[in-house]
N, C-alpha and C positions, 0 to 999 in steps of 0.2 A: 382224405385222411387229414388229421390235424398235423400242424407243424410241431417241431420239437418244443418251441416256446409255449404253444397252446397246451400241449400235453403237460408240461411242467406247471402251468397255471392251474389246470384241472386237479392235478394231484396235490398241489399246495392248498387248494380250496377244500379238498376232502380231508387233508390232515388237520386243517383249521376247524372244520365243522363236525367231522365225523359222520356226516349224513350224505348219502348220494344225492338226494333231492336238493338239500341246501347248497351242496357243492355245485350242482348243476345250475342253480340260480345265480350263484356268484360268478361262475365261469361262462355263463351264457350258453349252455348246451343241455342236452337231455341227461336225465339221471342214469339212463342206460349206458350212455357214453362214458359217464364217470365210473360206473361199475365195471365196464369193460377194461378201461385203462388201469383201474386199481387191481383187477384180477391179473392183468398182464405183468404189472409191476411185482406182484407177489410171486408170480411164476418165473420172474426174470426174463420176460420175453418182450420188453419194451423195444421198439425199433431204434436203431442207432444211426441210421442214415436218412432220417426224414421220410418223406412220402415215398412210397414204393413206385417203381417204374411201371408204367402201363404199356401194354402191347401196342406196337406201332405198325403201320402198313408196310414199312420198310424192313421189318424184322425178318421175314422169310427170305429176303435177298441179301442179308448181311454176310452169309458165308461166301457168296459170289463177290461182294465188294472186298472182303478180306483177301480173297484169292487174287483179285486184280491189284490190290495194293502191294501184296507180297511179290507178284511178278514184276511190277514196275519199280520195286524198291522204294515205294512211298511217293512216286512222282506222278501218278495218274491224276488227271484233272476231274473235278466233279461233273462238269458238263459232259465229258466223254463217258463217265460212268452212268449219267442219266440217260444218254442215248442208248447205251447198251442195255440198261435195265428196261427201258421202254420196249425194246425189241423182245425182251424176255417176258413181257406181260405186266410190267409195273405200271400202275395207274395213278400213283401219287404225284406230288408236286416236286419241282426241281429243288426247292428250298429244303425239303426233307432229305433229299439225296445229298445236298451239300453238307448238311449237319452230320449225316451218317458217315460220309467219307472223311470228314474232319475228325470224327471220333476214332475211326479205324486207323487213320494216319497217326494220330496221337498215341494210340496203343502200340502201333508198329515202331514208332520212334522210342517209346518208353522201354520196350524190350531190347532195343539195340543201342541205347545211349551209352556212350563211352564214359567211364568213370575216371576222372583225373585225380591222381594222388598228389597232394601238395609236394612241391619240390623244395626240400630243406637243404640249402646250400651250406658248404663247409669252407672255411678259410683256406685259400691256396689251392683249391681243388679244380674249379671250373672257370673257363673263360670262353666267350662266344664271339663269333663275328658274322657279319652279313654285309651285303652290298646294297646301296641305294643309288637312285638316279640323281646326279649332281646338277649344278647349274651349267649354263653355257658360257664359255670364256673365249672371246675373240672368234665367235662363230663355231666353236668346236665343243662337242658334248663332253662332260666329265662324269665320273662316278665317285661315290663316297664310300670309303672303307670304314665300317662302324664296328668297333669292338667294345666288349662289356665284361668286366670282371665281376662274377656273379655275386660273391658275398658282400663286397663293399660297394657295389654298384658304380664303380669308377668307369667312366666312358671315354673312349678315344675315337676321334673322327679324322681321317686322313684323306685329302682329295687326291684322285688319281686320274690318269688319262685312259687306262684300260684295266682289264681284269685278268691279265696273263699271269702265268706262274711266277716270273721274276717280280712283278709288281706285288703279287700276294705275299711272297716271302719277305720283301722289303717292309710291307705294312705289318706283318706279324712280328718281325724283329723290332721295329720301332714301337709297336704297342707294348711288347714285353719290357722293353727298356723304359717306357713310360710307367708301366706297372712297378718296375723295380725288381723284377724277377720273372720266372717262368712258372705257370700253373702246371697241374698234373695233366689236365685235359684241355684241348681246344675243341669246341663243338661248332658245327656249321651245317649248311645244306649239302645236298648230294650233287654238287657241281662238278664239272669235268676236271677241274684242277685238283680235286680231292678224290673223287670216285670215278673210275674209268668204266665200271660195269657193275651189274647186279646179277648174281647167280643164286637161284633159289631164295631170293629175298635177302641174300647176304651181300653187302657192298664190297667191291674189290678196290683196294686202295691204289692210288697213283704211286708208282715206285719212287718218284722224286719226293712226294709228300712223306713217304716212309723214311727216306733218308734225312729229310728235314727234321722230322720228329726225333730221330736218333741224335742229330746234332744238338738240338736244344733240350733233349731229355723230356719231351712231352709226347702225348698220344693224341693224334688228330682223329676225332670221332665224328660221325654224321648222325643227325637226328632222325627220328621217325617222321615220315611225311605227315603234315597237318597235325603236329603235336605242339600246341601252344605252351605247354609246361616246360618243354626241353629247350626252347630257344626264343621264348617270348621277350627276354631281356634285350637281345640284339635287335629284334624286330622293333621294339619300342625305341631303341637308340636310333634306328634308321628313321622312324617316324618323327622323332623330335628334331633330328639333324635336318631333315628335309623341310620341316616346318620353319626352322629358324635360319637356314642357310640358303635355301633355293628361293630366288625371287618369285613371288606369286602375288595375286591380287589381295590375298589375305594379309600378308606381312608388309606389303608395299616396299620391299627391298629394291634397291637399284641394281642394275646389271653390273657384273664384275668387269672392270676394264683390263685387268691383267691377272696372270696366274698367281703372282705374289699377293695380290689383294685377297684372293680366295684362300690362300694358305694362312694369311694373317687372321681372316675371319674364323677359320676352323680352330686355330689356336686360342683365340679369344673365347669361342664357344666352349671349348674344353675347360678352360679356367672358370668360366661362369657356371656351367652345369655342375662340375665337381665341387665347387665351393659353396653351393647352397644346400640347404637341408633336404634330404630325400623324404618323400611322403610316407614310405614304409618303415624305414629304419629310424626316422626322426633325427638323423645325424648327417653331416656332410660327408660325401664319399671320400674326399681327400683326407679326412680325419680317420676314417675306417681303413683306408689304404695303408696307413702307417702301421696298423695292427696286422693286416693281412700280409704285409711284406715279410713278416717273420716266418710265415709258412710257405712262401714262394721259393722255388729252387733258384740257385745262382745261374746267371746267364753266362755263356762263353764269351770271352773277350772279343773274338772275331765272329762276324756274322757269317751265315751260310752263303757263300758266294759262287757256288758251282753253276747256278742258273743265270748269273749276271753277265756271262760272256767272257771275253778276253781282257786281260789287264793292259793298261797303257799308262805311261808316265806323261804328265802334263808338262809341256815345255814352258820356257820363260815368257813366250808370247801367248800363253793361255790357249794352246791348241794341242790336239792329239792327231796322230796319223793312223787311219784305219782303212785298209784296202787301197793304199796309195793316195788317199784323199785327206786333206786337212779339215778338221772339224773344230770349231771353237767351243770352249767351256768357260764358266765364270772365272774371271781373272784371279779370284781369291784362292783358286785351287792350283796355282802355279807350283810346280815341283811335287804335287801330290800324285798318288796312284788312283786311277779310276778303272771302272769295268765297262766294256763296250759290247753291245750285242745288236743283232739285226732283228727288227720286228716289222715284218712285211716290207714296205718300201721306206722304212725309217731306220735311223741309227739312234739307239738309246744309250745314254751315258749315265752310269750310276756311281755315286761316291759313298763309301762306307764311313760315315762319320761316327762320332761317339754316341750320338743318339739313335743310330741305326742307319741302314742303307737309304739313300735319298736319290731320286732321279734328278740330275742337275742339268741335263741338256737332251734335246730331241731334235734331230735334223732329218731333212729329206735326203735319202741316199743319193750320192753323187758319184761322178766318175773322175779318174785322175785328171788333173789340170783344171778342175773346177772346185776350188775350196768353198766350204760352207761356213761363213762367218756371220755370227749374230751380234749386232752392235750392242744389244742389251747385256752381253757378257763382259763389256769393258766399261771403265769409268768415263764420264764425259770428257771430251777433249775439244780443242779449237776446231772450227769448221774447216780450216785448211792452213796452208803455209802463210797466207796473208793475215790471218787472224792471230797476230802475235800480241801478247800482253807484256808490258815492261816489268822487269823485276830488278830492283836496285842491287848493285854489287859493290857500292862504295857509299861513304857517308854523304858525299855531295849529291850523288844520284838519289839517295833516299830523301834528302832535304828538298830536292826539286819535286820529286813525285808526291811528296807530302802536301804540296800546294793544293792538289785536288784532281778531279777528272779532266779538267781543262789542260793541266800540265801533262797528264798521261797522253791525251789525244794529240797535243802539240808535238811530243817526242815521237810518236808513231808516224804522224804525217810528215814531220820534218825529216825523219830518217828515210821515209819512202821517197821524198822529193830530192834527196841527195844534198841537203843543206850543209854548208860548210860551217866550221867553228861551232858545232852544236853544243859542246861542253861549255864554251865561253858564254854562249847565249843563255844556257841554263843557269850559269852562275849569276849573270846579270839579272835574270828573272827573280832569283832568290834575293838579291840586293834590293830590287824594286819592291818586293813583297814586304821587306822590313820598313820601307818608307811609305808605301801606299796601302799596305794591308794585304793579307793573303787572299781574301775574297775577290778584291778588284783585280789582282794580278792573275788569279786563276781564270776569272772571267775573260780577261784580255788574251790569255794564252788560248782559251777555247775559241775565241773569235779569230785569232791569228791562224789557228789550225784549220778552221772552217773556210777561210778565204785565202788560204795558202800564202800568207804574209810571213816569210821567214827571214827577210833581209835585216841588216843591221839598222836599228832604230825603229823598226816596225812596232815592236812591243811598246816602247815608250810613246809612240804616236797614238796607238790605240788607247793607251791609258789616258793620254791628254784629252782625247775626244770621248772618253768613256761615258757611260749612260748618264744623262742629265739628272736622273733621280738620285744618283749616288755622288754628285759633285759636292765637294766640301767647301764651305765658306768660312772665312775667319770671323770670329766674334770679338766683342770688346775685351773679353777675358784673355784672348790669345793674340791680340793685335800687336804689331811691332811699332805702330805710330806713337811718337812721344806724346805724353798727355799734357794737359794744361793745369795740372794740379799746383804747379808753382805759382800760378796767378790767383789761387784761392784767397790768399791773405793780402792781396794788393789793396793799398789804402788803409791798412790796419797797422797798428804799432808804429805810426809815424812814417810809414813807407809812402804814403800818398804825397804828392807834391802839388 
C-alpha cells in the first residue's frame, strides 16, 4: 500500500490533470492505482492510519500473551514468554515475541494509567513536611526536617538528632512561627508519629497528634501512597536540602565540625532559597509569604509542651537537677524554665523560645553523684587558678599595665615569686618609661620576668645593658659639649694680634 504522502501526491496529480493516465505518469504509478484512490476519496473511504497491518506469525498467540501480562501485572519478561510460547508450538523468532510483549504491556499500562489532576493551591490552606537524611556531625547521624508552604513555596529546613514525637512537635511549631501563622492543613507521610494503624484503608491518627492539631487549630492529614501531586513540594525540598547541605562528591562540601555549624548552614540555606525567584511563580517566596500571612491563622503564644517532659528552673550555675543528677545547659538560659525528658539512655532538654521550641542540651543519662557537665555550655575561662590575668583597680596600676605585655608578665611573675615593694617598683618602671621610652621599659620588664630579676635596681641594670640595636647615641644637634663658634671671627674686625 501507498503511504499517506504518496496517496496525497496521486490525488493532487489527478486534480491537476483530470486524467488517470496523466496523473499516473506524474505520480509514477499505474492509472488503475490513480482510479482506485480517486474512487475511495469520492466514497469517503481513504485510509486514515497509513498502511494496513499484515497478519503475523505471533497473532494466534496474542491472547495467551495478554493473559500472562494480566496475571503478572505487566511484569513478565519477554524471554520467559518466548520459552512458554515455544512449548505451545510457536516457531517464530524471539525478536517477534519481544515486540509483541512490549505492545501488550503498553496496552496494559495504558488502560491502568493513573490520571493526575493538577493541584491548585490556595493561600493559607496547605503546608507539607517530610524527613531527609542529614549529614554526620561528630560521628553521629542527623536528620533534616523539611517543611513547605504550598502557595508561596516558602521552605524551612531544621536539623534534628531524631524523629521522635517531641522533636516533630518542636519542628512544626518553629516552622509555623517562621511562616508567621498556622495553615489549615499539615500534610505528610503515614509515619508512626502521625498514623498508628490503617483500618479498611482509613488511617487511624495518633492521639497526641490529634491533641496537637487542636492546640494549633490545624488538621494533620496523610497523603495517598505514591501520590506525587499531594506531597511533591516537600519531597522537592528534601532533595534540594540534601543536595546543598549534605557533603557529597558532587557539592564538595566539608564535613561539619559542630552542631552549631550545621544550624548556621541551614539558616543560611533558608535565607538563600526563599530570597531567589521561584521558577514556577516567577516571584521570590519571601515576597509571596507576606501576602499568604494574611490568610494564615494566628498561633498560640505558648507552644504545645505536653510531650517535652517535666519543667525545670535553670540555676545560676547553668545546671538543672533531674533524677537527682545535675545536668548542664547553655549559660544564657540561667533563671529560665526548660523542659526535660528521657529519650532512651539520654536526657533531652528543650527550651521554648519566642521562635519555637529548641533542643538546647542532650546528655547521657547518669546516676546521682555523677554530674554531667558540658564545657561548651559555658564561656571560656582561665585554665586554672594559676592562669590569672591582671586587671587594674587604680590609676597607678592602669598606667603600669599600659606599658605592654612585658609589664603584665612582670607583675604576674613578681607576685608569684613573693617580691617585696611591688607597687614601688611599678612606680619606678613608670618613671623610667618617661625617660627611656615605653617600648624599652616594656622590653626590660619582660626580660626581668623571664629571668626572675625582681630585686631593686634590676630593671635599671637591664635597661643599661639593653639591646645594642636600640642604644641611643648623642648627635651634634643634641650634644652638651660647648661649641667653638666664638672662634669663628677670630682675626676679623681687629681682633687678631
